[in-house]
N, C-alpha and C positions, 0 to 999 in steps of 0.2 A: 502398625497405622496405616492408615488409608494414605494412597498418595494423593498429594495435593492437586487439585485440577487448576489452580489459578496460575494464570500465566503472567510471566514476567514481562512488564511493558518495557521497550527499548527507549532510554532518555534521548531526547533530542539531540541531535548534533549541532556543532558550531553554524549558527545560520540559519537553524531550522526551528520552526515555530510549532510545537503539538496543540492541537485544539480537541480536547476530547480524545476519543478514539478513532475517530473517523477522517482527520485531517493534519497533515503534516505540511505546512507552508515552507516555502523555499525561500528565505528571507535573505540568503546569501546570493542569489541571483543577479541583484545590481550590481556587486561588486566583481562577480566573475565573468559575469556576459554582457554589462553594460545596459540592460534591460529589466524593467521591473516582472515580477510574476503577475499574470493577469488570471482572475478567478473565473472559470467557466461555470455559469449559473446553470446551463442546460442539464437536466441529469440528477440536479441535486435538490433535496428537498428543502421546504423553506426553513424547516429547523436546523438542517445542517448550514445554509447559508447564513442564516442570522448567528449561527454559533460561532463560525468563522470571523464575520465580521465584528462581532462584539469581541471576540478575543484579539483582533488585531486594533481595535479601537482603545481597548483596556491597555494595551501598550505604546499607544500613541502613534500607531502606523496608520498610513492610508492605503487605499486599494482600489484597483479597478474591476468591475464585475462585467464579463461580456455574456450575451445571450440571455439576459434574466427572463423567467419566465411571467405571465401577468398575476400568478400567484405572487410570485417574489416582488413584485412592485407594489403590490397593494400590502403585504404584508411591511414593506419597508416604508410606505407612506405613514403606517401606525407607528413605526419602530423610531422615526425622527423625534416624535414628539416625546419619546422616552431616553433622549440624550444619544441617539445613533445619527450622526449628520450623514446622512446620505442625499445626494441629488443625481437624477436623470441627464445623461448625456446624448446627443444623437437621437432625440425623439423618444428615448426610454431604451434604446437599444442597447446603451451600456449604462453603467452605476458608477458614481465616483463615492467613495467614504473620504470624508475629509480627513488629511494628515499627507506625511510626505511618502513618496513613492520609493525613496532610496536611491534614486540614480540621479546625477547632476550631467547638464549636457552643455556644450560649448557654443550653442546657438546656430541656426543656420535654416534654410528654406527646404521645403519639400513640393515640390509639384504635384499636384492633383488634378487629374481630367476624367471625365465621363464620357461615353459614347453616347448615352441616351440621359433622359430624363429618370429613367426606371432605376438607373444605376446609381442615382444620387443617393438614396439611403444608406447604401454600402460605403461609398465614399465619405459620408458624413460620420460614420463610424471611425473610419482612419483618421478625418480629420480632427476630430473630438479628443482621440486618443494622443494625436501628436500635440495638440495645443495644451492638455494637460500636461504633458511632459516638458512643454517651455519651449517647443519649437515653432516657428513660423510656416505656415500654409499658403502657398498660391494655388487657388482653384480656377478652372474653366470647365462648366458642365455644358452636357448636350452638343458636343463638337464632333460627333462620330462622321464615318467616312459616307454618310447619305450626302453631305453637304461639306466637301474638303475646304471651299471657301471659310467655312466658320473655323476650321481648324488653325488654318493657316494666321488668321487674325489673333487665334487664343495664344500660339506658340509665340509669335513676336512678343505678345504681352507678358506671357511666362519666362520667357527667356532672359527679358530684361531684367527679372529679380534673381537669376543665377540659382535656380534651383541646385542641389547637390545632387538629387536623386528624385526620380518623376515615379508615382504611382498612377496606373492608368487601368481604368475599370471598363469593361465592354461584355455584353451578352451577345445574342445571335451568333453572328460568324466571328466575331473575336478580333477584327481585323486593326482595332484603332491603335493598340500598344505596339503591334509591328510598324504602323506608319510613322508613329512618334518616336519610336528608336531609332529611326533612319533619318530625322530631322535635328533633333537635340543633341546638345553637348553631354548631358549628365547622364547614368545608367537608368535604365528603364526596367519596372517590375509591373508587370502585366496580371491583373485580377480579375479570373472569368466569372460572370455573374450568371446566376440561374434566373435569364431571360431569354426567352424564345419559344418558338412554336414548333410543335411537332416533335418529329425524330431528330435528335441532336439537340434539342432545346435544354431547357434547365442546365445550362452552362455547359453541356458535353462539348459540341460543337465548337464553342469559344475556347476551352480549354485546349482541345485538341489543335485549332489553327494555331494559338499562342506556342504550342509545343514547337512548332515547324517552322517558327519564325526564322525568315532569311535574315534580319535585321538582330543584333544583339540582345538579348531578352530574356530577362528572369522570368519564371512563372511560380505563382503560387496557387494553392486548390481553389476550387469554386468558391466564391463567397467568402473567401479569407481574408477579410479587410484589416482583422486585427493583428495576425501573423505578417502581414504586408506593413502594416505600420510600425511593429516592432523592430523588423528588418530594417527599415529605413532610420528609424532611430539608432539603430546600433551605429550607425555612421557617425554619429555626432556625440557619442558617450564620453564623458571624460573620466580618467582615474579607474578604469575596471582594470581588475587584475586578469592578466594574459598568462596562461601557464605556458613556461616555456622548457622545450628538453634540455634536461641536466645536461652540461658540457663534461665530455669524458676527460680526465684529468690524464694530460701525457705523462707517462713516466719518462724521466731522464735517465737515458742510457748514456753512461760513461764511456767514451770512445777511448781505446786505449792508446795511450801515448806513443807516437812511431819511434820505432828503434833508433837508437842514435850509431850511426856508422862507425866501425873502429878503423883506425889506421894504423 
């Protein structure tokens, strides 16, 4: 008999949701890491993205989609009338499928600053995602180093809200996160944005400047607003399972009894 060419399909593991043969969603991530899985729209066909969202919605689950294309947005406008409740966030830079994201947060405030108005769309991505996760956001936009008097007023206002972490967006020379990190109490994450002229523009100079910061500063990739927001949210997650190394059980060694002295 000819050998069958039919391939066996591995069943989904615990916390994993299989959608057709093209996607395996990690639904256990909120419990392991305290952050939801975010679906990257970029590079996915409209059919694949709709299939993923329909699979999640059929199971009563919500989702966040980052970087949807114009074709994705057009298709989902029509799908909403077909029972797929999706709404745009941050001016359409994110999409939100109605339903739980599987993560609970203890509450808290994230500070958001931008150097210029051109950085605001990326900051709005972070703000929308953090608010969907139930966190408070305090914002100060267009407060870059070209006019430090604006920044000092903004810092006083934001510090009164006691943020637990700051996300600071800057293009061009990328100086703002370093300045902020030297002024505030909480940790600062720098997000270089693809704003700038000529050589070193498109975020390259900003990224390199932030990596060389003399103030304590963490840095994410260029335009990485969503990873920065998830990193910030991680600080507020409740009840996530953290793997701990197993303790080695000590073997009890019975010491020999001291020899009795004879008389």
